[in-house]
N, C-alpha and C positions, 0 to 999 in steps of 0.2 A: 545407797544406790551407786553403782559404779559409773564411771564416765562413759562407758559404752552402752549402758542401758537406754533403751528408747524412752524419750521423755513423753509425758502424757500429751495427748493431742490438744492443741490450742484452738479453740473455736474463734470465729470472727468476733463474737461478743467479748471474749477474753482479751483479744488484741485491741479492740476498741476501748476497753476499760484501761489497759495499759497506756494507750495514747492519751486518753482523757487525764490520767494521773500525771503524765509528763507535761501536759498542757498546764495543769494546775501548779506543778512545781517548776514551771518555766524551763523546760528542757527542749527547746524547739529543734535543735540539731539532731538530738537522739530520736526525737519523735518522728522526724522526717525519714529515718531509716529503720525504725523499729520493726515494722511489718516484714521488711525484707530480711532483716537480721534473724528474727524469730523463725521465719520459714527456712532459712539456711541452717540455723541451729538444729531445727527438727530433722531436716534431711540428712545432715552430716553428724547427727548425734553429739553435738557439742556438750562439753561440761558446762553447767550453769555459770560457773565463774567466768568462762570465756564469753558468754553472752553479756554478762555485766560489764566486763572489760571493754568489749567492742562498742557497746552503747555509750559508756562513759568517755571512751576515747573519741567517738564521733562528736559528742557534746563539747568536749574540751577543744578539739580541733576547730569546730565551728565557731565557738565563742572567741577563740584567739583570732580567727580570720575576721570576725565581725569587729573586734576591738581595733585591729590594724586598719580596717577600712574606715572606722570612725575617726581614728587619729589622723589618717591621711586627709580626710575631708576637713577636719577642724584645722589642720595645718595651713591649708589654703595654698598649696604649691601651684606655681604658675603653669607648668606643663605636664608634670607627672614623670619627667625623665629621671632615670636612675643610672648607675654605673654600667648598665648593659650597653649604653650608647657612648660611653666614654672611650675616646681614642687616645691612648697614651702617646702615639706618634704626633698628634696634633697639639698636645699640651706642652707648654714651655716650663712647666713645673717639673722638678726632678722626680723621677719615679719613686725614690725613697720618701720624698715629702708626701706624695699622694698616698703611698702605702701607710705611712704613719697616720695621716688624717683619717683614713678609712678604719683604723682600729677604734676610733672614737674615744680613745683614752683621754684625750684633752677635754672632751665633754664630761667624762666622769670626774675629772679633776677641776671642773668648773672654770676652765681656761677659755680664751677667746680665739677666734680665727678672723684675720683680716686679709681678704684677697683684693689686691688693687692692681690696676693695669688698664691698658686701652680697651675700648669697647670691642666685643666679639672675640676675646681671648680666653673664654671658658670660665669666667668667674661665676656667673649665675648657674651654669650647669654643675660646677663643682659644689656650690652651696646646696643646690636642690638634691643632687645625688647623695650628698652626705646627710641631708635631712631625711631623705627616704630611707637610708640605711639605718639611721638612728631609730626611726619608727619600727623598722623590722626587728630591731633589738630591744623593743619594748619601751622606748623613750617617747616623750611627747615633744612636739615641735610646733613653732608658730612662725609663719612667713609674713613679713611686713615690708612696706615701702615707707619712704619718708612722707609721702602723701597720706598714707594710712595714719601715721603718727600725728600729723598736723590735724587731720580730721578728728582723731580721738581727743586731742586736747581741746579743740573748739567745741565739740559735742558735750564734753563733761565739765567744761569751765562754767557753763550756765548754772549748774546746781552745785558747784564746788565739789565734784566727785572725781576729779582728775587722779588723785592718789589711789582711790579704789580701782579706777579703770586701769591704771598702770600695774597695780598689784595683780589684777586678773590677767593682763596681757603677759606678764612675766611668770605666771604660774605654770611654766613648762620647763623641760630640761634644756632645750636649745631654741634660741630665738634667732631667726635669720632676717637680716635687713638688707635689701637688695638695691643696687644701683644708686648709691649715695654720690651726689655730684653730677648726675646725668641731667637733672633739672634744677632750676633755682630752688633754694630752700627757704621756705617761709619762716617767720618768727615762731609760729605755732609748731611747725615741724622740727625746728631746732630745739625748742623746749621739750617736745615729746621725745626726741632722740636722747637728749641729756637725761631725762627722767628714766627712760628705759635702761640706759647704761648705768645710771646711779643705782637703780633698784636691783639690777642684776649683779652688780659688783661683788665678786667672790661668793655668789649664791647660785648663779645660773651662767650658762655659756652663751656667748653671742658669736654669731658668724655674720660678717658683713662683707659686701662687695662694693667697691668704689672705683671710679675712674681716676681718682687722685689719691695720693698718699695721705694718711691721716695728718701729717704735719701741715698739710694745706687746707685743713678743714676750716681754718680761720678766714679763708676766702669765701666760704659758703655761709657762715653764721657769725654772730658777734664773737669777738676774740675771747671774751671772758667765758662764754658758754663752751666755745670750741676747746679752750685750754682745759677746763674742768672735765669735759667729756673725754678728750683724748688721753688725759692723764689716767683716768680710770680704765679706759678701753685697752690701752697698751700695757698696763701693769702686768697682766697675766695673759699675754697674747702671742700667737704664732702669726707672723707677718709673711704672707706669700705674695710675691710680685710676678704677675704674668707679663708677657711682652709679645712683640711680633704683630703681624697683620691680623685683621679680623678673619676668623675661620669662616664665618658666614659669607663674607665678601669673596674669599677665595673659592668657596664652594659654588657661589653664584657665577663667578667668572669662568669656572671650569665646567659649567653646565650641570652641577650636582645639586643645585638649589631646588629643582623641581623634577617631577617625574615626566618622562616623555608622553606626549599626547598619543592616545591609541587611535 
């Protein structure tokens, strides 16, 4: 049969049977468009291979979108911001540095990123935007705070399963830990931070933001833990220091922190 020969008429029952088979074989995305695709194929006299291609492409595209959505949800990003809202003019980081970080080559090499500087200078936005981009490129990401790490240690110390919990927490390509030094660090949080750094060393990438330079971490936690943590953290790390006034404060002072009331 040539590609231009009219295909046999498909009855509603035949279409329903195809949909049922797709449900059985777990092809929800192709199933959602199969009736429309078959109708179009009949009207435009598609070659059968084109029908198969379109349906498989719909399934592949849908599955990829679902996987990305699942990875984003599991990551636990605080705001959902991406580089779409990044303003290079407001960043004190060199444009070349930002461009390099966005390649994510450092994640592929299992290197770390440390962004330190005053509050409001774009550290959290940088980490989140990089994490979102990593997910877009098929990587897995986890977003944590020091409080999360303290709670993890306390919760799993009861049944002596801390090591297993840390293994699960580090079973991703990129681990982001935000706002170190903003609040007092408990003994449990310090232990959790060390465990995460130690478990990730040369195996996973860490991206952290901090109000203080890592050399000052011994002001936040016991010196022995701080020394061991920073030693591993800095060994394969890119250190980026932000500076200047808080962008949030400047926007608020210039009337850009809110939308005008209608």
